[in-house]
C-alpha angles and dihedrals in degrees: 000000000000090000090056092050090049091051091051091049091049092049090050091051091049092049092049091049091049091048091054092050090050090047091052091049090051091050088055098042102043095066090046092054091046090053092048090052090051090049091051091049090052090050090050090054091055099046128081099178109108095213092053092046090050091050092048090047091053091049090048092050092050091050091048090054091048090048091051091051092047092047092051091048090048091052091048091053092048091051090048091052092049095044 
């Protein structure tokens, strides 16, 4: 029985460690994505070619989706750390 309890404790410690690494990665990547979105928006302001605008818009939309997912994951990890 004690072995089982030790295994559970170790798994919990590993999961908490992995969550912190993921949280740190998110803290590094979210600002990079936000900056890339701003850069794309600036490019869109300076382009009049429809094809280029459409391509930049698609890239921006993909990054916005990724940013939303990362932000949600970040919030989940923060709640988990607090709880």
